[in-house]
N, C-alpha and C positions, 0 to 999 in steps of 0.2 A: 707637410701634409698633402697627400694627393687630392686633386680636385677633379670631379666628374660632374657632368650635367645630365639630368634626366628631363627631357622635354616632352610635353604632351601637346600635339598640334592638330589642328583641324584639317580633315580631308574634305568633308562636305557636311551638310546639316545633320546627317545621320551617322557619320563615322569620324573617327579620329585615330591617331597612331602614337606610338611611343618611340622616341629616338634617344640614343645615348651618344654623348659627345665626350671626347677626352679633354685633357687640360688645355690643349690648344684650340678647343672648340671645333675639332674635326669630328664629324659624325661617323661612327663606326658600326652602328647597328640601328635599323629601323624595323619596327614590328609590322605585322600584317594589319590591315584595317580592323579596327575594333568598333563594335556597335555601341552607341551611346547608352543603350539600355543596360549594357553590362556594367555601367558605372554605379548603378543604384546600390548594390550591396556595399561598395566601398564608401560611398557618401553617407550611408547610414551609420558608419562608424563614428564620424564626427557629429552628425546631426542628432543621433539618438543615444549612443552608448558611451561616448567619451566623457569621462569624469575624472576628477583628481585621484580618487581612490576606487575606481571601478574594479570589481573583482576579476574581470576578464582582460586586464590590460595586456597580459602576455599573449592571450589569444588574438586580441585586436592587432597587436604587432605582427603576429605570425600570419594572420589573414592578409594583412597589408603586404607583407614580404612575399608570400606565396603568389598573390595575384600579379604583382609586378614582375616577380622572377619568372613566372609562367609566360607572361606577355613578352618578356625580353629573352625568352628561351635560355634562361639560366645566366644571362649576362649580369643581372643585378648582383647575384652571389659572387660572380667572378671579380667584381670591383674590389673585393677585399681578399683576393687570392693572388699571390701569397698574402698572409695577414699584414695589414698596413693601415696607417691612419688615413681617414677619408673625410673630405668635406663634399657632401652631395648637394649640388645645386638643383632645385626644383623649379622648372620653368614651364608655366602653363600658358600656352598660346591659343587659348580658346575664348569663348564668350564669357561674360561675367557670370552667367548662370552655371558655368562649369568650374568656377574658381574654388569651389569646395575641394577640388583636388589639391590645390595649394595648401589648404588648411587641414588636410589629412594629418593625423598624428605621426609624422615621419620619425619623431623622436622615439617611437615605440617599435621601430623595425626590429624584428626578432627572427632569426634564421632557424629557429628550432632548438638552438643551443643556448642562446642568451640574447638580451637586448644588445644591439650594436653599440648603443650609447654607454653600456655598462663596462665595456672593455677598457681597462685602466692603462693598457700598454698601447693598443692600436686605437687611438681616439677616433670618435666619429661625431659629426654634427651635420644636420641638414640646414641648408640655406635656401630660403624661399625668395625667388626673384620676383620683384613687384614692379619693376620699371625697366624701360629700355635704355635709360641714360647710362653713361659710363664716365667714370672719373679716373684720373691718373694721379698718383702721388708716390713719393719715395719716403722711406722711413726717415724721420727727422733725427738729426744728431743732437739731441737735447733731451730734457726731461719730458715726460708725458704731461700734457696740460689738460686738467679736468675741471670743468665748471659744474658745481653741484647746486641745485636749487630744490628745496622742499616746500611743499604747499600744505598748510594746515589752517584752513579758514576758521574764523571765530565761530561761525554758526553751523559747523559741521562736526558730527561725532561719528565714530570715536576719534579722539585726538591722536594725531600721528606722532609716534616717537621717532621723529626724524633725526634727533641727536644721536640715537643709537646707530642709525645707518651711517651717519657721518663718522662716528667713532669707529665703527667696524672697518670702514675704508682706511681711516688714518692708521689703525693698528696693523692692518694687513699690508700696508705699503710704507710702514715706518722707515724702513731702510732701503726703500726703492726710490729711483729717480722719478718722483711724481710731485707735481705742484697742484694742490687742491685748493681752488678758490670757491668761495661760497657766496651765492646771491641770496641774501636773507629775506628779500621781499616776498617771495612766493608768487610773484605777479608777472604778467607779460611785460608790463611797463618797466618794472625793475630789471627784468632780463634784458630788455632792449637797451636800457641805459648802461648796464654792465658790459654787454657785448660791444656797444659803441666805444666805451673806454678802452677796450683791448686793442693792442696794435695788430693782432691777427686773431683769427678764429681759434678757439680751443680745439684740441683733438677730439674731446668728448664733452657732450652736455648730458648730465644726468638729472632727470626730473623725477622727484619722488613725491607720492601723494595718492589720493584716492582718484579713481577714474571709473567710468561707467559706460555701458552701451545701452542707452534707454530704448524701450520698445517702440517709441514713436519719434525718435530723432537720431542724429548721427552720433558717433562716439565722441565723448568729451573727457577732458582732464579737468579736475576740480581745483582750479587755481584760486588765487586771491586777487581782489582789487586793491586799490591804494589804501583802503581803510581796513584791510584784512578780512573783508566779507567774501563770501563765495562768489566766484566768477567762473562760469563754465566756459571752457576754451576748447575749440576744435583744432584739427590739424592745420586747417587753412589759416587760422589766427596765428598759430605758432610759426608757420612757414612765412607769413608776412613779416614777422619780426626778423627772421633770418635774412630775408631779402632786403629789408630796410637797412639793416646793419652791414650787409654783405659779409656775414660771419657764419658760413656754413661749416659745421664740424664734420669730421669723417664719420662719427658715430654718435647717435642719440640713444640713450637708454631711458625708456618710458617705464619707470618702476611703479606701475599702478595696475590694479586688477583689470583684466580683460582688454588691455591696450593692444594685444595681438589677436583679438577675436573679431571676426566679421559676422554680419548678419546678411547672408546672401539671399534670404527669402525677400529682403527689401533692397537687394543690390547695394548693400552698405558695406564698404570695405572697412577694415580695422583702422584705428588711429595710426598704427605703425605703418601700414601699407600706404596710407594717404601721405604720410610724411616722406616716405621713399619716393613717391611720385612727385613730390615737391623738390626733388633733387638732393635729399640727404642720402649719401651712399649706403649707410647701414643703420637700421633702427631695430632695437631690441624691445620686446614687450612680452606680456604674459597672456596666455590663452584663456585662463580662468582666474578666479580669485586666488591670491597667494598669501601665505603667512608673512608677517612683517620680518620675522627673524630669517626666514629662508631668502626673502628678497634682499635683505641687508648683506647676508653672507655671500650670496651670488655676486652682488656688486663688488664686494671686497676682494674675492678671489679673481674675478674678471680683471679688475684694475691692477691687481698684483702682477698678473701675467702680462697684461698689455704694457705695463711700465718696464718690464724686463726685456721687451722686444719681441715677444711672441706674437704670432699672427692673430687676427680677429677670430678666425674659426677655431684655432687651437685654444685660445683663451676662453671662448664660450664652452668648449668641450671640457676644459679643466674645471670651470665653475660648476658644470653639471655633475662632473665626477665628485666634487665636494659634497653636493646635495645627496648623491647616491651613497657616499660613504657614511653620511650622517642619517641614512634611512629616512630622508625627507620625502614625504609623499608628493612634493611639488617638483621633483626632479625633471619631469618631462614637460612642464608647462612653459618653459622659456622658449620664445620664438625669435628667430632672426630673419628679418626681411632685408633684402639687398637689391641694388640695381646690378648692372652687368660689369661693375668695376672689379678689377683684380684686387682681392683683399690682402694687400701687403700689410706688414706690421706698421703701427703708427709711429713708433720710434725704433731706432736702430738697436740691435743687440750689442752686447759687450759692455765693458765698464765705461760709463759716462761720467766724466768729472763734473761734479756739482757740489756746491757748498750749501749745506742745509741752512736755512735761516735760523737765527737764534731762537731757541724756544722761548716763547713770550713769558711764561711763568718764571724762567730763570732771570729774565731782564728785571722783573720786580724784585727778586731776591738780591740781585747784584746792586740794585739801587738802594737797598737797605731795609726793605719791608720784611720783617721777620715772620710774618704769617703768609704761608705759601698760598698763592692764588690757585683757583681751580684749574686743573689741567683741561686742555682743549677737548680731550676725549671724555671728560667727566661733567662738563658744563651742561646744564639743562635749563629750560625755561627762558624767561625774559624776551620772548620773541617779538612782541609788539614794541617793547622799549627799544630793542636793538633796531627794529625797522625805523622807528621815529628818529633815533639817534643817528643812524647812518644817513638818513635823508638830509639831516641838518649838516652833518660833517662833510658830505659830498657836494652840498650846494655851493655854487659859485657866487662871487661878490655880485650883488644886485638882485640875486634870486630871492624870492619871498621867504624861503627857508634858511637863508644865509645867517650864520652866526660865526663869530671868531672861534668859539669853543663850545664845549659841552660840560655841564656840571652834573655829576651823579652824586646825589646826597641822600642821607637817611640814616636810620639807626645802625649801630655797629652790628656786624655779622650778617647783613643782608646781601653781601656779595658785590659791593661797589668796585673793589679792585679787580675781582674776577670778571665783572662785566666790562670793565675797561680793557682787560686783557683780551676778552672775546672780541671787542671792537678792533683792537690792534691786529688780531688774527685775520679779521675780515678785510682789513685794509692793507695787509702786509705787502701786497704786490704793487701798490700804487703810492705807498708812503714809507718813509724811513722813520722807524720808531725810536723815541727817546723817552726813558722813564726816569723821573725825578721823585724822590721820596722825602716826605717830611717838610722840615722848615725850608723856606725859600728866601734866599738872598742872592745878590749878584754872583758871589763866588761859587756858591753851590750850584746855581743854574748853569754857569759856564762850565763847571766841572762835569756836570751831567751831559751837556752837549758835546764837550770834548771827548768824553769817554765813549760816546756812541758813534761819533763821526770819524772820518779819516784824519790822519795827523796834520794834513795841510790846513785844517780849519783852526789849529791852535794859534797861528800867527794872527788871524783875524780876531779870535776871541780874547787874546791877550794884548791887543792894540790899545794902550792906555790913552792914545791921542784921540780916540773916538769914544763917544758916549755909548752906553749900553744900547740905547735905541738905534744908533747908527750901525753898531756891529750886528744887531739883530736884523736890521733893515737889509744889510748886505747878505746876510745868511738866508733870509726869507725870500729875497727878490726872485722873480720868475725868470726874467730874461738873462741868458748867459751866466748862469750861476756856476761859479768855479768850485764851489764847496760841496755841493750834493746834487745828484742828478734826479732826485725825487723830493717832493715836499716833505717837511717834517711833520710827524704826529707826536706831539709832546704830551706825556702824561704827568700831571702833578698829583701824586698819590698821597693820601692821608693829609690833606691840606689843613685839617683842624689842628695839626701840631703848630700852626702859626698863630694860634690863640695861646697866650701865656698859660703854663701848666696850672698855676694857682687858680686862674679864672675858670679853666676847664673843669677842674675838680670841684669847684663850687657851682658849676652849671651856669655861669654868667656868660651867656651867649647873646650879646646885645648888638646884633647887626654889624655895621661897618666898624663900630668902636671895639668890637671883640677881638679883631685881628690885629697883629702887629703892623704898624704903619708901613714898615719897610717891605714886608711880604706883599701887601696890597699894591705898593708902588711898583715892585718888580712885575707882578702879574699885569698891572695896567700897562707897563712898557711892552710886555710880550704881545698883549692884545692890540696895542697901538701899532706895533710893527706889522702885525698880520693885516690890520685894517688898511693901512696906507700903502702897503706893497700890493694889496689886492691879490695876494698869493693864495695857494691852496694849503698852506701851513695851518694846522688846527691844534687846539689844546683840549685835552680831556682832564677834568679835575674831579678827584674823588674826595668827598668830605662828609662828615656827619651832619653838617649844618649848611644852611644857605650862605652864599657869598654875594654881597651886594656889588653890582658893577655899574659904573656910571656910563651914560650915553656919551658918544655914539656906539660904544662897544657892546657886544651882546654875547651872553652865554645862553644856549638852550639848556633849560633845567629839567632834569628828570629825577623825581622822587622814587627811590626804589621801594618795592612793596614785599611783604611776606609772600612766600610761595603758597599757591592755592590750587585746588582742583587737580587738573591733569599735570601741571608743572610739579606740584607737591608729590603726586604719585610717582612721577618719573624719578625724582630725587630719592624718595624712600626706597624704590626698587633697586637703586644702586648702592644702598647702605646695607652691607651683609649682616651686621649686628642686629639692626632693626628687623630684617627679614627673618632672622632665626629666633627672635624674642617671642615670648608668649603673647597672646592677644592682649592680656591685661597690661603687661609691661609696655608693649608697643603703643597701646592707646594712651597710657600715661605719658610716655615720651613725646608723642605727637601733640598732646595738650600742652605740655610744658614748653615745647619749642615754638608752637603756633606758627609754623612755616618759616622760622628763621634758619637759613641754611647752615650757618656756622654752628649754632647750638645743636641742630640736628646731627651734625658730624661729631660734635663732642659727646652727645648722648649715645651715638652709635659706638663710640670708643668704650663707653661704660659696658655695653653688652658684649663687646669683643674681649674685655678683660675677664678671663675665666677664673681669676683668683677671687672675684667678688662673690660671696655666697648669694644664693637666690633670694633669701629672706632679707638681704641688705640692699637689693637692687633699688627699691623705691627710695630709700634714704639717699643712696648715692646719686640717683637721678635728680632728686630735688636739690641736693648739695651742688651738683654741677650747674643746674639752672640758676641757683642763687649766686654762685660765683660769677657766672656770665653776666647776670644783671648788674652786679657790683662793678665789673670791669668796664661796662659801657655807660656807667654813671647815670643810670636812669633816675635814681632818687634825687641826686644833686640837680639834674636838669629840671625835674618837676618842682622841687622846692624853690628854685630860683624864679618861678613864674608867679605872676599876680593871681589872686584867688579866682578871678573870672576865667582866666585861661585854664587853670587847673580844673575848674568846674566843667568846662566844655570838654576837656580831654576825658574826664571821668564819665560824662554822659555818653560820649561817643564810644567809650569802651564797653557800654552795655551791649552793643551789637558785636557779633562775632563775624560779621562780613562788612566789606566796604559799603557805606550807605551814602545817598545823595545829600547835598547840603540841606535841602528842605526838611529832611527827616530830623537832622540835628537841630535846625532852627525851631521846628515845631516843639521839640522836646525841651529846648532851653528857654524859649520865649524871651530872647534878648536880641535886639537889632544889631548888636556887635558880634554876633556868633561867628560870622564869616571871618572877621578880623582875628578873633581868638583862635580859630582853626588854622588860619594862615600862619600865625605865630607858632602854633604847635608843629606845623609842617616844617617851618624854617629851622627849628631846633632839633628836628628828627624824632619827635615823639608821636607825631601823627603822620600816617602814610596818605599820600595823595595818589589816587588811582584814576586813570583816564580810560581804562580798558572798555568801558561800557558806553563810550561816546560822550559822557559828561563827567564832571568831577565827582568822585566818590571819596569818602574819608574813612579811615580805619585806624584803630588803636590796638596794638598787639596785646595779646594775653600776657606777654612778659611784664606789662605794667600793672597787672592785677594786684600784686602785693603792695606796690608803692602807691596805688590809688585807693587802697582799702579805706582810708580815713577821709577821703575827699567828700563823700556824700554822707550826710547825717542819717541816723537810723530811720527816721520817719520818711526820708526821701527814698531810701533803699527799699522800703516796704511797698510803695505804690508805683515807683518808676518802671518796673518791668511790665506792669499792666498798661501804663500809658505808652511805653515803648512798643508793646505788641499792637495796641490799637493803631498807632501811627503807621507802623510798618505794614500792617494788614491793608491799610488803604493804598499803599504803594505797590505791594507785591502779592497780596493774598490771592488775586485772580490771575495776574499776568506775569508774575515773577518766575524766575528759573526754579528748578527743583531745590537747589541750595538756598535760594532766597526764601522760598515758601517753608522750607524746613526751619529756617531761622525764625520765621513768624510763629511756627508751632512751638519752638523752644521757648521763645519769650512769652507766648500765651500760657504755656504750662507754668513757667516761673511766676507769671503774674496772676495765675489762677483764673484765666479768662477762657472758660471751658467752651463757650460758643465758637470762638475763633479757632481754638485748638482742634475741635472736632470738625468744623466745616473745611478748614484747609487740610488738616491731617487725613481726613477720610479720602479725599481725592488723591493725595499723594500715596497713601497705602494701597489704594485700589490700582493705581498705575504700577507700583512696585510689584504687586501680585501678578499682574498681567505680563510683566517683564521677567518673571521667574526669580525675582529678588526676594525670596520668601523670608530669609533671615532678617533682612532690613525691614520688611513690612511688619513682621512680628514684633520687632523691637519698637518700631514707631507706634504701633497699636498699644503695646503695653505701657509706653510712656504716657500716651493720651489717657488711657484707662486709669492711670494712677490719679488723674485729676477728676474724671467724670466717666460714668458708664453711658455708652451710647450704642444702640443696637447695630448701627452700621459699622462702627469700629469693631465690635465683638464679632460680627459676621465675617469681616475680612480676616480678623485674627483666627477665627475657627477654620477658615478655608486654607490659610497658609500653614497652620498647624497640621491639618490633614495632609497637605502636600509634603510636609516635612516628616511625616510618619508618626506624629503624636496624636493618634486617634482619640484617646481618652480625653486629652486636653481640648481637642477640637469639639468633641461632643458637649463638654461642659460649657465651653464658650458659646456655641450656637444655641444651646438650650437657654442660657441666660439672655442671649440676644432676643429669642422668641418671647420670653417672658416680658422683657422691656417693650418690645415692639407691639405686643397685644395690649399693653397697659396704657399706651400713649393715646390720648384723645385729640380730636380736631387736627388730624394729620393733613398736611398739604398734599397736593397731587404727587409732587416729587417724592415725598416721604412715603406715600402709599406704594409707589413703585419700588422704592427701596425695601419696604417691608415684604413685598412679594418676592423680591430677590433673596431676602433672608430665608423665607420659607423654602425657596428652591434650593438654597445652599444646605438647609437642614435636611431636606430629602436626599440630596447627594451624599451627605455624610452618613446618614442612616443606611443608604444603599451600599456604600463602601464597607460598612460594618456587617453587611449581610441581613439587615433588618428590612427586607423588601416590602413586607405587608405595611409596616409603619410608613415607609417612604411613599408607597402608592397612595395611602390615605391622605398624606400631606399634599401630594401633587394633584 
């Protein structure tokens, strides 16, 4: 690809000139002096007219081309004569007030025939020079090294579907020489730790998330802190991490909205420009807000080309070509800022010999697990759990977070093995993975180790003169290890198989006594060897139940939870059968699965089976759910518990969201409530959730049938009322939308009209203002089934009017007015609400053409 440089440089305060330079940076054309006043029409393009889908994009590109082609006496057009690929470097050597020239939409250059960027054969891309620095590098004779970090803070909406972006990159580079490492933390601290671990800087750092250019401050990327909360980060903060670790990549892609946009009215350069000035050679960003899919696909094509040895400019042009081919309106928004470095390829062209690492899901199958774990490209959710788990797995001996291993436990189908596989993927560059499935004894453990490691290790493993501890000690030791050059990460999958089958089938899970003595002894020996070698070897155990471990050894324990909210939506969006099902069938399936990933997948298969008649779908869905419940032994586990434990599980099941301990304690009125919940967690019938900063407990709807007889009839009658009252005290005013909807649901079930109306009215009002009219109408109708209230009727009338149901809206508002005028002794707040109802009545009448009646009301 030919490279040319277009330089704008200062003559004096009133004049500047344009200079063209060839690939060797030799100037071959300099324009006549140009008055600064002539810049205003150009700058207006960016400042006033440039938008993603502006109707005059072609004209803007033509105006830009004609202006510069005129000033260069036709030399701009000659850059592509004869037709050839071109990287045009834009170098603005003027004051900061003139840097708007750098931000002109050079991607729109149009010579009257077409956009230069649209030429599929003779590629074109503009490169904006933002720094005088210069770096030298040669294409590396190896795979492309890419570090990917996504940020999705807990307290920020909408939630980022970063899994889709990672999956797109993996799919596009599946057969390319690329190593994709992921930093799961989404934080600067986590990025610094990961870069410090690396022997050398990655070729590329890709940061994905939300970004913004606030009106009163500098550009920021919305990263996370160590607790997953929002932490606004500027370019200086990110640059400090690169300096502290001495790990400067060749390229950084800031995949966030407006990361390539400046606000020159405040002399504020873009995030990307600031990072180039901090000595990153190339930074990509977006000039305006960009769609998630377009951003993901751009990254995927970019890394596909870079991994094959194409140059940076060619790879950017190829990514833009893809967006153009897909008719994406975002094709012209990608911005590339560089310093004066020659943009050589990051890796060498040609066939590079590399051995792809074993696909993690295949390692689980090879170990004997007959249920395939989720593919890396299909895994969604568990972000906070992964962050916590990685923090403990990476902690060194003596660190506060140190533990010899990690226990992932909980109900069947929640994805324990898939989560373990995800952790293996995250640690694959620093650990050697070993997967062991099922029953654990000395022979089976040594077989799994031998199968995964090089043949030389067999002599050690089969040395009968040494105890198992001594052999593991030699294998795990840090210094001068002859057997493996990386620490081991050992997965003990499906550890509940070490409980005798007869005991499992009867639900007899009684702590340490439930497991076979031999299996716990072997596990103890593994942990002992890790502990006393102080090595980085770690164990990940998946099990349906808790595993007691004696001090001084530690397992960090994570109870897996059902998928909810954004994670559940991501999962459902990837299930084709559910997406094509009718709303009624889809709703039924979601209720049956209640966020259990494996059951969701099984119900999805029901919809994909086109041999099942539509009128048989409900029956088949329920049959599939019942079969799943039987396989995971829910009834047996519950029956094996004492009545007090079963009672607490049944009471917790009244709530369809995780609730804090105090809620269950108030409902149960038993000082031992916490102990009963802990027992439920240990056996996998109660989910323990720490996402909200404190322990919350949840019982899946999958237990509804097995819990049906746990509460006597008289209790079932009044418990929803009591549950609603308790929950209203906790969440009625300050809870999230989902939490307040749960208050309303329980209030309706318990016929607690006051709570349902007060909480539901505010929710419906907010939904109305957010254009969520169908949701608002449904909520209002549910509340009105319990009690008529003029505020609820008014909101219902308004959303029905917006939805085009004028007649229904008129009936609802007329009923609201009748109720509002009949109520006596209204509070000031209710009087204001009544006034709003009359205003809504007038609006509806006016929309129906009844202007005189509307005026009388106003």
